[in-house]
N, CA and C atoms as an extended XYZ file, in Angstrom:
546
Properties=species:S:1:pos:R:3:atomname:S:1:resname:S:1:resid:I:1 pbc="F F F"
N        37.647       11.113       -4.814 N   MET     1
C        38.549       10.886       -5.925 CA  MET     1
C        38.578       12.187       -6.742 C   MET     1
N        39.772       12.596       -7.166 N   GLU     2
C        39.954       13.797       -7.922 CA  GLU     2
C        40.760       13.492       -9.130 C   GLU     2
N        40.474       14.138      -10.214 N   ILE     3
C        41.283       14.103      -11.454 CA  ILE     3
C        41.828       15.541      -11.658 C   ILE     3
N        43.157       15.596      -11.839 N   VAL     4
C        43.822       16.918      -12.024 CA  VAL     4
C        44.445       16.975      -13.371 C   VAL     4
N        44.195       18.090      -14.098 N   THR     5
C        44.766       18.316      -15.413 CA  THR     5
C        45.646       19.555      -15.309 C   THR     5
N        46.173       19.998      -16.431 N   ALA     6
C        47.018       21.215      -16.423 CA  ALA     6
C        46.257       22.418      -15.857 C   ALA     6
N        44.974       22.588      -16.200 N   ARG     7
C        44.217       23.761      -15.732 CA  ARG     7
C        43.063       23.444      -14.820 C   ARG     7
N        42.707       22.194      -14.727 N   LEU     8
C        41.437       21.840      -14.058 CA  LEU     8
C        41.611       20.862      -12.885 C   LEU     8
N        40.644       20.884      -12.007 N   ALA     9
C        40.553       19.858      -10.971 CA  ALA     9
C        39.077       19.354      -11.015 C   ALA     9
N        38.927       18.028      -11.171 N   LEU    10
C        37.624       17.440      -11.282 CA  LEU    10
C        37.422       16.658       -9.937 C   LEU    10
N        36.263       16.892       -9.292 N   ARG    11
C        35.984       16.229       -8.003 CA  ARG    11
C        34.519       15.834       -7.964 C   ARG    11
N        34.228       14.936       -7.039 N   ARG    12
C        32.864       14.445       -6.755 CA  ARG    12
C        31.957       15.643       -6.364 C   ARG    12
N        30.768       15.732       -6.903 N   PRO    13
C        29.871       16.795       -6.514 CA  PRO    13
C        29.456       16.602       -5.007 C   PRO    13
N        29.204       17.714       -4.395 N   ALA    14
C        28.718       17.737       -2.947 CA  ALA    14
C        27.416       18.584       -2.904 C   ALA    14
N        26.685       18.403       -1.810 N   PRO    15
C        25.498       19.203       -1.677 CA  PRO    15
C        25.747       20.711       -1.811 C   PRO    15
N        26.893       21.175       -1.478 N   SER    16
C        27.210       22.603       -1.639 CA  SER    16
C        27.265       23.031       -3.098 C   SER    16
N        27.198       22.100       -4.015 N   ASP    17
C        27.235       22.423       -5.406 CA  ASP    17
C        25.848       22.666       -6.017 C   ASP    17
N        24.801       22.557       -5.222 N   LEU    18
C        23.466       22.703       -5.740 CA  LEU    18
C        23.240       23.977       -6.462 C   LEU    18
N        23.729       25.090       -5.957 N   ASP    19
C        23.532       26.388       -6.632 CA  ASP    19
C        24.105       26.363       -8.039 C   ASP    19
N        25.357       25.872       -8.158 N   VAL    20
C        25.984       25.918       -9.465 CA  VAL    20
C        25.362       24.838      -10.402 C   VAL    20
N        24.940       23.765       -9.815 N   ILE    21
C        24.169       22.755      -10.705 CA  ILE    21
C        22.979       23.414      -11.272 C   ILE    21
N        22.237       24.129      -10.465 N   PHE    22
C        21.040       24.829      -10.942 CA  PHE    22
C        21.365       25.953      -11.911 C   PHE    22
N        22.404       26.703      -11.554 N   GLU    23
C        22.796       27.842      -12.412 CA  GLU    23
C        23.146       27.349      -13.835 C   GLU    23
N        23.929       26.341      -13.952 N   ILE    24
C        24.392       25.894      -15.253 CA  ILE    24
C        23.229       25.163      -15.993 C   ILE    24
N        22.526       24.318      -15.306 N   HIS    25
C        21.479       23.520      -15.939 CA  HIS    25
C        20.145       24.222      -16.112 C   HIS    25
N        20.059       25.469      -15.630 N   SER    26
C        18.876       26.298      -15.892 CA  SER    26
C        19.186       27.387      -16.962 C   SER    26
N        20.403       27.386      -17.466 N   ASN    27
C        20.809       28.282      -18.515 CA  ASN    27
C        20.376       27.751      -19.850 C   ASN    27
N        19.449       28.421      -20.563 N   PRO    28
C        18.986       27.928      -21.850 CA  PRO    28
C        20.113       27.700      -22.856 C   PRO    28
N        21.128       28.521      -22.801 N   GLU    29
C        22.244       28.390      -23.749 CA  GLU    29
C        22.985       27.056      -23.444 C   GLU    29
N        23.157       26.691      -22.235 N   CYS    30
C        23.833       25.424      -21.867 CA  CYS    30
C        23.060       24.230      -22.368 C   CYS    30
N        21.724       24.355      -22.395 N   CYS    31
C        20.907       23.199      -22.758 CA  CYS    31
C        20.240       23.416      -24.177 C   CYS    31
N        20.807       24.295      -24.918 N   ARG    32
C        20.240       24.588      -26.293 CA  ARG    32
C        20.049       23.322      -27.096 C   ARG    32
N        20.999       22.452      -27.106 N   HIS    33
C        20.947       21.204      -27.887 CA  HIS    33
C        20.234       20.023      -27.153 C   HIS    33
N        20.033       20.246      -25.854 N   ASN    34
C        19.342       19.209      -25.045 CA  ASN    34
C        18.322       19.917      -24.145 C   ASN    34
N        17.270       20.454      -24.755 N   PRO    35
C        16.313       21.278      -23.947 CA  PRO    35
C        15.643       20.469      -22.910 C   PRO    35
N        15.498       19.179      -22.991 N   SER    36
C        14.863       18.347      -21.945 CA  SER    36
C        15.734       18.352      -20.664 C   SER    36
N        17.006       18.739      -20.721 N   ASP    37
C        17.905       18.805      -19.551 CA  ASP    37
C        17.727       20.103      -18.798 C   ASP    37
N        17.017       21.115      -19.373 N   LEU    38
C        16.885       22.392      -18.726 CA  LEU    38
C        16.092       22.311      -17.449 C   LEU    38
N        16.720       22.763      -16.362 N   LEU    39
C        16.093       22.740      -15.041 CA  LEU    39
C        15.262       24.022      -14.862 C   LEU    39
N        14.161       23.950      -14.159 N   THR    40
C        13.295       25.189      -13.926 CA  THR    40
C        13.276       25.573      -12.500 C   THR    40
N        13.712       24.684      -11.586 N   ASP    41
C        13.756       25.112      -10.139 CA  ASP    41
C        14.801       24.347       -9.365 C   ASP    41
N        15.070       24.827       -8.178 N   ARG    42
C        16.160       24.252       -7.320 CA  ARG    42
C        15.803       22.837       -6.916 C   ARG    42
N        14.497       22.497       -6.805 N   GLU    43
C        14.167       21.100       -6.476 CA  GLU    43
C        14.602       20.135       -7.541 C   GLU    43
N        14.515       20.519       -8.796 N   GLU    44
C        15.018       19.666       -9.890 CA  GLU    44
C        16.505       19.545       -9.811 C   GLU    44
N        17.244       20.583       -9.409 N   ALA    45
C        18.703       20.557       -9.218 CA  ALA    45
C        19.037       19.547       -8.110 C   ALA    45
N        18.205       19.599       -7.029 N   LYS    46
C        18.476       18.654       -5.928 CA  LYS    46
C        18.306       17.218       -6.344 C   LYS    46
N        17.204       16.956       -7.155 N   ARG    47
C        17.007       15.599       -7.654 CA  ARG    47
C        18.105       15.161       -8.565 C   ARG    47
N        18.600       16.127       -9.406 N   LEU    48
C        19.693       15.789      -10.271 CA  LEU    48
C        20.956       15.448       -9.474 C   LEU    48
N        21.254       16.257       -8.487 N   PHE    49
C        22.403       15.975       -7.629 CA  PHE    49
C        22.259       14.586       -6.929 C   PHE    49
N        21.067       14.291       -6.428 N   LEU    50
C        20.822       13.026       -5.745 CA  LEU    50
C        21.059       11.834       -6.719 C   LEU    50
N        20.651       11.956       -7.939 N   ARG    51
C        20.913       10.870       -8.976 CA  ARG    51
C        22.432       10.731       -9.167 C   ARG    51
N        23.135       11.853       -9.311 N   TRP    52
C        24.586       11.839       -9.455 CA  TRP    52
C        25.243       11.147       -8.284 C   TRP    52
N        24.791       11.595       -7.054 N   ASP    53
C        25.354       11.092       -5.848 CA  ASP    53
C        25.110        9.575       -5.654 C   ASP    53
N        23.924        9.181       -6.057 N   ASP    54
C        23.598        7.746       -5.988 CA  ASP    54
C        24.540        6.908       -6.868 C   ASP    54
N        24.794        7.400       -8.109 N   HIS    55
C        25.750        6.740       -8.973 CA  HIS    55
C        27.109        6.647       -8.316 C   HIS    55
N        27.567        7.740       -7.758 N   TRP    56
C        28.873        7.736       -7.031 CA  TRP    56
C        28.891        6.701       -5.884 C   TRP    56
N        27.809        6.678       -5.117 N   ARG    57
C        27.800        5.731       -3.981 CA  ARG    57
C        27.814        4.269       -4.487 C   ARG    57
N        27.166        4.010       -5.576 N   ARG    58
C        27.091        2.612       -6.071 CA  ARG    58
C        28.380        2.232       -6.820 C   ARG    58
N        29.001        3.164       -7.518 N   HIS    59
C        30.118        2.794       -8.446 CA  HIS    59
C        31.432        3.459       -8.179 C   HIS    59
N        31.505        4.364       -7.236 N   SER    60
C        32.772        5.086       -6.895 CA  SER    60
C        33.288        5.969       -8.036 C   SER    60
N        32.437        6.379       -8.913 N   PHE    61
C        32.725        7.355       -9.954 CA  PHE    61
C        31.393        7.852      -10.473 C   PHE    61
N        31.453        8.895      -11.348 N   GLY    62
C        30.265        9.423      -11.912 CA  GLY    62
C        30.526       10.745      -12.647 C   GLY    62
N        29.646       11.722      -12.464 N   TYR    63
C        29.874       13.023      -13.030 CA  TYR    63
C        30.653       13.865      -12.010 C   TYR    63
N        31.728       14.467      -12.455 N   TRP    64
C        32.617       15.313      -11.614 CA  TRP    64
C        32.241       16.802      -11.810 C   TRP    64
N        32.535       17.519      -10.796 N   VAL    65
C        32.525       19.038      -10.814 CA  VAL    65
C        33.828       19.418      -11.497 C   VAL    65
N        33.771       20.245      -12.453 N   VAL    66
C        35.007       20.780      -13.138 CA  VAL    66
C        35.246       22.175      -12.664 C   VAL    66
N        36.422       22.357      -12.021 N   ALA    67
C        36.780       23.691      -11.481 CA  ALA    67
C        38.153       24.067      -11.938 C   ALA    67
N        38.395       25.381      -11.889 N   ALA    68
C        39.740       25.873      -12.170 CA  ALA    68
C        40.704       25.368      -11.077 C   ALA    68
N        41.817       24.863      -11.490 N   ARG    69
C        42.730       24.243      -10.515 CA  ARG    69
C        43.360       25.295       -9.600 C   ARG    69
N        43.733       24.843       -8.398 N   ASP    70
C        44.354       25.784       -7.488 CA  ASP    70
C        45.621       26.342       -8.107 C   ASP    70
N        45.786       27.622       -7.932 N   GLY    71
C        46.912       28.301       -8.507 CA  GLY    71
C        46.740       28.692       -9.970 C   GLY    71
N        45.577       28.377      -10.522 N   GLU    72
C        45.316       28.681      -11.888 CA  GLU    72
C        44.131       29.628      -12.035 C   GLU    72
N        44.233       30.548      -12.956 N   SER    73
C        43.079       31.339      -13.369 CA  SER    73
C        42.759       30.862      -14.763 C   SER    73
N        41.509       30.431      -14.968 N   VAL    74
C        41.098       29.821      -16.216 CA  VAL    74
C        39.951       30.596      -16.840 C   VAL    74
N        40.215       31.131      -17.959 N   ALA    75
C        39.175       31.856      -18.737 CA  ALA    75
C        38.378       32.781      -17.807 C   ALA    75
N        39.115       33.512      -16.995 N   GLY    76
C        38.457       34.483      -16.095 CA  GLY    76
C        37.892       33.886      -14.814 C   GLY    76
N        38.041       32.580      -14.597 N   ALA    77
C        37.549       31.936      -13.379 CA  ALA    77
C        38.753       31.817      -12.430 C   ALA    77
N        38.526       32.279      -11.193 N   ASP    78
C        39.581       32.138      -10.158 CA  ASP    78
C        39.723       30.665       -9.784 C   ASP    78
N        40.865       30.329       -9.152 N   ALA    79
C        41.127       28.973       -8.732 CA  ALA    79
C        39.950       28.530       -7.846 C   ALA    79
N        39.493       27.296       -8.085 N   GLY    80
C        38.410       26.700       -7.315 CA  GLY    80
C        37.039       26.985       -7.844 C   GLY    80
N        36.912       27.933       -8.777 N   THR    81
C        35.617       28.248       -9.332 CA  THR    81
C        35.086       27.136      -10.179 C   THR    81
N        33.840       26.718       -9.946 N   THR    82
C        33.270       25.663      -10.777 CA  THR    82
C        32.899       26.285      -12.154 C   THR    82
N        33.345       25.558      -13.185 N   ILE    83
C        33.032       26.055      -14.564 CA  ILE    83
C        32.115       25.075      -15.291 C   ILE    83
N        31.828       23.888      -14.696 N   GLY    84
C        30.913       22.949      -15.303 CA  GLY    84
C        30.993       21.580      -14.718 C   GLY    84
N        30.620       20.604      -15.508 N   PHE    85
C        30.515       19.198      -15.058 CA  PHE    85
C        30.969       18.316      -16.220 C   PHE    85
N        31.583       17.216      -15.906 N   CYS    86
C        32.006       16.231      -16.863 CA  CYS    86
C        32.162       14.857      -16.174 C   CYS    86
N        31.774       13.814      -16.889 N   GLY    87
C        31.999       12.537      -16.238 CA  GLY    87
C        31.334       11.396      -16.992 C   GLY    87
N        31.235       10.300      -16.343 N   LEU    88
C        30.664        9.046      -16.873 CA  LEU    88
C        29.664        8.425      -15.964 C   LEU    88
N        28.666        7.806      -16.619 N   LYS    89
C        27.751        7.028      -15.815 CA  LYS    89
C        27.326        5.839      -16.634 C   LYS    89
N        26.942        4.784      -15.902 N   PHE    90
C        26.457        3.573      -16.543 CA  PHE    90
C        25.042        3.827      -17.143 C   PHE    90
N        24.867        3.490      -18.413 N   VAL    91
C        23.544        3.539      -19.035 CA  VAL    91
C        23.339        2.197      -19.834 C   VAL    91
N        22.141        1.948      -20.147 N   ARG    92
C        21.806        0.798      -20.994 CA  ARG    92
C        21.572        1.303      -22.406 C   ARG    92
N        22.318        0.744      -23.390 N   PHE    93
C        22.172        1.218      -24.777 CA  PHE    93
C        22.218       -0.032      -25.637 C   PHE    93
N        21.155       -0.262      -26.405 N   ARG    94
C        21.096       -1.404      -27.329 CA  ARG    94
C        21.385       -2.735      -26.645 C   ARG    94
N        20.786       -2.954      -25.499 N   GLU    95
C        20.986       -4.194      -24.752 CA  GLU    95
C        22.337       -4.369      -24.188 C   GLU    95
N        23.144       -3.243      -24.128 N   ARG    96
C        24.478       -3.338      -23.535 CA  ARG    96
C        24.594       -2.331      -22.421 C   ARG    96
N        25.377       -2.628      -21.420 N   GLU    97
C        25.710       -1.704      -20.401 CA  GLU    97
C        26.960       -0.960      -20.916 C   GLU    97
N        26.877        0.369      -20.937 N   VAL    98
C        28.015        1.193      -21.446 CA  VAL    98
C        28.138        2.397      -20.531 C   VAL    98
N        29.234        3.138      -20.753 N   LEU    99
C        29.483        4.382      -20.015 CA  LEU    99
C        29.111        5.534      -20.904 C   LEU    99
N        28.234        6.390      -20.382 N   ASN   100
C        27.818        7.604      -21.092 CA  ASN   100
C        28.777        8.752      -20.719 C   ASN   100
N        29.360        9.383      -21.712 N   LEU   101
C        30.266       10.546      -21.416 CA  LEU   101
C        29.443       11.807      -21.511 C   LEU   101
N        29.464       12.611      -20.447 N   PHE   102
C        28.743       13.834      -20.350 CA  PHE   102
C        29.665       14.969      -20.108 C   PHE   102
N        29.422       16.137      -20.727 N   TYR   103
C        30.218       17.371      -20.417 CA  TYR   103
C        29.241       18.542      -20.679 C   TYR   103
N        29.228       19.462      -19.718 N   ARG   104
C        28.406       20.684      -19.831 CA  ARG   104
C        29.112       21.734      -19.019 C   ARG   104
N        29.545       22.742      -19.704 N   LEU   105
C        30.242       23.922      -19.077 CA  LEU   105
C        29.459       25.188      -19.206 C   LEU   105
N        29.690       26.061      -18.262 N   ASP   106
C        29.146       27.435      -18.318 CA  ASP   106
C        29.607       28.053      -19.637 C   ASP   106
N        28.702       28.697      -20.401 N   PRO   107
C        29.089       29.295      -21.636 CA  PRO   107
C        30.198       30.359      -21.486 C   PRO   107
N        30.415       30.950      -20.351 N   ALA   108
C        31.471       31.889      -20.141 CA  ALA   108
C        32.802       31.237      -20.296 C   ALA   108
N        32.829       29.882      -20.288 N   HIS   109
C        34.113       29.156      -20.368 CA  HIS   109
C        34.174       28.300      -21.633 C   HIS   109
N        33.343       28.558      -22.615 N   TRP   110
C        33.395       27.848      -23.842 CA  TRP   110
C        34.501       28.409      -24.776 C   TRP   110
N        35.034       27.539      -25.571 N   GLY   111
C        35.946       27.993      -26.637 CA  GLY   111
C        37.414       28.003      -26.262 C   GLY   111
N        37.723       27.637      -25.072 N   GLY   112
C        39.126       27.630      -24.647 CA  GLY   112
C        39.715       26.256      -24.497 C   GLY   112
N        39.002       25.234      -24.917 N   GLY   113
C        39.506       23.852      -24.831 CA  GLY   113
C        39.307       23.218      -23.491 C   GLY   113
N        38.543       23.824      -22.591 N   LEU   114
C        38.348       23.294      -21.250 CA  LEU   114
C        37.464       22.005      -21.253 C   LEU   114
N        36.429       22.014      -22.071 N   ALA   115
C        35.587       20.816      -22.174 CA  ALA   115
C        36.424       19.630      -22.722 C   ALA   115
N        37.243       19.910      -23.708 N   THR   116
C        38.104       18.890      -24.254 CA  THR   116
C        39.099       18.387      -23.220 C   THR   116
N        39.659       19.318      -22.442 N   GLU   117
C        40.631       18.941      -21.398 CA  GLU   117
C        39.966       18.048      -20.348 C   GLU   117
N        38.739       18.440      -19.956 N   ALA   118
C        38.040       17.637      -18.915 CA  ALA   118
C        37.600       16.293      -19.464 C   ALA   118
N        36.971       16.264      -20.696 N   ALA   119
C        36.504       15.007      -21.283 CA  ALA   119
C        37.689       14.085      -21.577 C   ALA   119
N        38.757       14.631      -22.049 N   GLY   120
C        39.931       13.820      -22.344 CA  GLY   120
C        40.512       13.185      -21.058 C   GLY   120
N        40.503       13.914      -19.964 N   ALA   121
C        40.980       13.397      -18.675 CA  ALA   121
C        40.022       12.297      -18.161 C   ALA   121
N        38.729       12.478      -18.339 N   VAL   122
C        37.770       11.476      -17.899 CA  VAL   122
C        37.894       10.196      -18.742 C   VAL   122
N        38.078       10.319      -20.014 N   VAL   123
C        38.230        9.164      -20.932 CA  VAL   123
C        39.556        8.452      -20.612 C   VAL   123
N        40.618        9.153      -20.297 N   ARG   124
C        41.861        8.498      -19.859 CA  ARG   124
C        41.672        7.813      -18.548 C   ARG   124
N        40.973        8.462      -17.618 N   TRP   125
C        40.741        7.829      -16.303 CA  TRP   125
C        39.959        6.480      -16.510 C   TRP   125
N        38.943        6.494      -17.394 N   ALA   126
C        38.178        5.287      -17.678 CA  ALA   126
C        39.132        4.228      -18.291 C   ALA   126
N        40.020        4.625      -19.160 N   GLY   127
C        40.936        3.667      -19.773 CA  GLY   127
C        41.817        2.969      -18.772 C   GLY   127
N        42.115        3.666      -17.687 N   GLU   128
C        42.962        3.119      -16.637 CA  GLU   128
C        42.126        2.251      -15.625 C   GLU   128
N        40.936        2.771      -15.282 N   HIS   129
C        40.167        2.159      -14.219 CA  HIS   129
C        38.979        1.286      -14.695 C   HIS   129
N        38.524        1.500      -15.915 N   LEU   130
C        37.395        0.722      -16.451 CA  LEU   130
C        37.656        0.357      -17.933 C   LEU   130
N        38.814       -0.276      -18.167 N   PRO   131
C        39.202       -0.487      -19.619 CA  PRO   131
C        38.323       -1.400      -20.407 C   PRO   131
N        37.555       -2.207      -19.730 N   GLU   132
C        36.691       -3.167      -20.462 CA  GLU   132
C        35.358       -2.528      -20.891 C   GLU   132
N        35.063       -1.290      -20.434 N   TRP   133
C        33.807       -0.674      -20.717 CA  TRP   133
C        33.824        0.275      -21.954 C   TRP   133
N        32.929        0.061      -22.915 N   PRO   134
C        32.841        1.000      -23.985 CA  PRO   134
C        32.242        2.338      -23.483 C   PRO   134
N        32.658        3.413      -24.121 N   ILE   135
C        32.166        4.725      -23.773 CA  ILE   135
C        31.404        5.273      -24.994 C   ILE   135
N        30.279        5.936      -24.718 N   LEU   136
C        29.380        6.481      -25.722 CA  LEU   136
C        29.067        7.919      -25.389 C   LEU   136
N        29.159        8.772      -26.418 N   ALA   137
C        28.739       10.201      -26.253 CA  ALA   137
C        27.626       10.427      -27.287 C   ALA   137
N        26.487       10.913      -26.838 N   ARG   138
C        25.361       11.246      -27.750 CA  ARG   138
C        25.479       12.704      -28.046 C   ARG   138
N        25.524       13.060      -29.346 N   VAL   139
C        25.738       14.447      -29.687 CA  VAL   139
C        24.739       14.822      -30.816 C   VAL   139
N        24.140       15.979      -30.728 N   ARG   140
C        23.226       16.471      -31.772 CA  ARG   140
C        24.032       16.818      -33.013 C   ARG   140
N        23.548       16.509      -34.224 N   PRO   141
C        24.246       16.813      -35.468 CA  PRO   141
C        24.672       18.237      -35.616 C   PRO   141
N        23.891       19.190      -35.082 N   GLU   142
C        24.214       20.610      -35.219 CA  GLU   142
C        25.161       21.127      -34.154 C   GLU   142
N        25.484       20.267      -33.159 N   ASN   143
C        26.351       20.673      -32.132 CA  ASN   143
C        27.817       20.397      -32.463 C   ASN   143
N        28.403       21.189      -33.309 N   LEU   144
C        29.752       20.946      -33.813 CA  LEU   144
C        30.772       20.992      -32.707 C   LEU   144
N        30.621       21.920      -31.779 N   ALA   145
C        31.584       22.007      -30.705 CA  ALA   145
C        31.648       20.718      -29.860 C   ALA   145
N        30.458       20.158      -29.555 N   SER   146
C        30.412       18.943      -28.776 CA  SER   146
C        30.999       17.750      -29.545 C   SER   146
N        30.784       17.725      -30.871 N   GLN   147
C        31.377       16.703      -31.678 CA  GLN   147
C        32.899       16.767      -31.638 C   GLN   147
N        33.406       18.000      -31.667 N   THR   148
C        34.876       18.167      -31.602 CA  THR   148
C        35.391       17.728      -30.269 C   THR   148
N        34.684       18.027      -29.208 N   VAL   149
C        35.145       17.621      -27.843 CA  VAL   149
C        35.179       16.089      -27.786 C   VAL   149
N        34.126       15.421      -28.296 N   ALA   150
C        34.119       13.932      -28.227 CA  ALA   150
C        35.304       13.349      -29.046 C   ALA   150
N        35.518       13.904      -30.178 N   GLN   151
C        36.622       13.395      -31.023 CA  GLN   151
C        37.981       13.672      -30.417 C   GLN   151
N        38.180       14.820      -29.881 N   ARG   152
C        39.493       15.127      -29.283 CA  ARG   152
C        39.683       14.365      -27.966 C   ARG   152
N        38.604       13.927      -27.321 N   ALA   153
C        38.710       13.091      -26.149 CA  ALA   153
C        39.013       11.598      -26.463 C   ALA   153
N        39.020       11.305      -27.773 N   GLY   154
C        39.412       10.001      -28.203 CA  GLY   154
C        38.280        9.118      -28.746 C   GLY   154
N        37.087        9.657      -28.833 N   LEU   155
C        35.907        8.907      -29.361 CA  LEU   155
C        35.870        9.132      -30.862 C   LEU   155
N        35.234        8.151      -31.550 N   SER   156
C        35.087        8.236      -32.995 CA  SER   156
C        33.583        8.198      -33.322 C   SER   156
N        33.263        8.836      -34.418 N   ARG   157
C        31.883        8.793      -34.930 CA  ARG   157
C        31.544        7.384      -35.280 C   ARG   157
N        30.394        6.893      -34.811 N   THR   158
C        29.939        5.511      -35.038 CA  THR   158
C        28.530        5.616      -35.611 C   THR   158
N        28.449        5.886      -36.907 N   GLU   159
C        27.176        6.219      -37.580 CA  GLU   159
C        26.137        5.159      -37.447 C   GLU   159
N        26.610        3.885      -37.430 N   GLU   160
C        25.643        2.743      -37.410 CA  GLU   160
C        24.841        2.705      -36.084 C   GLU   160
N        25.258        3.469      -35.095 N   LEU   161
C        24.530        3.491      -33.804 CA  LEU   161
C        23.630        4.773      -33.671 C   LEU   161
N        23.667        5.702      -34.640 N   ASP   162
C        22.855        6.832      -34.531 CA  ASP   162
C        21.339        6.440      -34.335 C   ASP   162
N        20.604        7.271      -33.592 N   GLU   163
C        19.223        6.999      -33.372 CA  GLU   163
C        18.503        8.272      -32.944 C   GLU   163
N        17.204        8.244      -32.892 N   ALA   164
C        16.404        9.365      -32.431 CA  ALA   164
C        16.568        9.488      -30.921 C   ALA   164
N        16.886       10.707      -30.460 N   GLY   165
C        16.955       10.964      -29.045 CA  GLY   165
C        15.801       11.714      -28.526 C   GLY   165
N        15.816       11.979      -27.266 N   GLU   166
C        14.680       12.705      -26.624 CA  GLU   166
C        14.488       14.110      -27.224 C   GLU   166
N        15.605       14.769      -27.619 N   ASP   167
C        15.481       16.097      -28.136 CA  ASP   167
C        15.830       16.257      -29.588 C   ASP   167
N        15.839       15.107      -30.295 N   GLY   168
C        16.214       15.136      -31.732 CA  GLY   168
C        17.157       13.997      -32.018 C   GLY   168
N        17.715       13.980      -33.233 N   PRO   169
C        18.609       12.884      -33.567 CA  PRO   169
C        19.918       12.901      -32.743 C   PRO   169
N        20.345       11.709      -32.394 N   ASP   170
C        21.584       11.585      -31.656 CA  ASP   170
C        22.620       10.990      -32.588 C   ASP   170
N        23.734       11.634      -32.731 N   TRP   171
C        24.878       11.023      -33.402 CA  TRP   171
C        25.771       10.440      -32.332 C   TRP   171
N        26.225        9.254      -32.580 N   MET   172
C        26.961        8.487      -31.578 CA  MET   172
C        28.480        8.598      -31.850 C   MET   172
N        29.164        8.827      -30.740 N   PHE   173
C        30.653        8.804      -30.759 CA  PHE   173
C        31.059        7.759      -29.739 C   PHE   173
N        31.985        6.882      -30.066 N   THR   174
C        32.332        5.780      -29.155 CA  THR   174
C        33.838        5.514      -29.065 C   THR   174
N        34.176        4.815      -28.060 N   ILE   175
C        35.562        4.248      -27.938 CA  ILE   175
C        35.351        2.894      -27.297 C   ILE   175
N        36.118        1.901      -27.746 N   ARG   176
C        36.030        0.554      -27.264 CA  ARG   176
C        34.651       -0.112      -27.499 C   ARG   176
N        33.997        0.351      -28.588 N   TRP   177
C        32.695       -0.244      -28.905 CA  TRP   177
C        32.939       -1.679      -29.416 C   TRP   177
N        32.222       -2.669      -28.894 N   PRO   178
C        32.395       -4.049      -29.355 CA  PRO   178
C        31.925       -4.209      -30.783 C   PRO   178
N        32.661       -5.049      -31.491 N   HIS   179
C        32.274       -5.407      -32.839 CA  HIS   179
C        31.178       -6.426      -32.851 C   HIS   179
N        30.429       -6.523      -33.933 N   GLY   180
C        29.324       -7.434      -34.017 CA  GLY   180
C        28.009       -6.779      -33.982 C   GLY   180
N        26.925       -7.521      -33.989 N   PRO   181
C        25.577       -6.916      -33.980 CA  PRO   181
C        25.403       -5.993      -32.796 C   PRO   181
N        24.696       -4.915      -33.057 N   SER   182
C        24.419       -3.949      -31.937 CA  SER   182
C        22.943       -3.684      -31.808 C   SER   182
């Protein structure tokens, strides 16, 4: 399954993506707001890929590879060049099954709206294919760029769901969050 936007093509990760998974997830700048996500060796990248692949096998969706679309040069990336990852996975949050929205791009491609383009496409895909599922994005209070991406992708700040995360406080952004006790 592929999602295509004006500048990007999102596709299921493959074993051939291990190098770029490691490259991006071992970059301290990429994980500055989520240091527990920082990978230290290729074996960790392999385990991360296997978790992503397992989710895809079980649910037919997950985290996509984000690449410059064929025929497009995006922020210095040639067509087909992987610039990051974006997608959804099932997680348990406050006794509910929800979709976690994830986006992480190579810093060389920050600032040009690519994370927003990818996240927006993923949220629209979920609206068409998984409309009954709420989507949640956990964002650090100091990560203003990530907050902007979540909001431009259609999520809204949901302060009553904020909580302590693994790497510090998590501000919650949601769409289709059910009303009532959480």
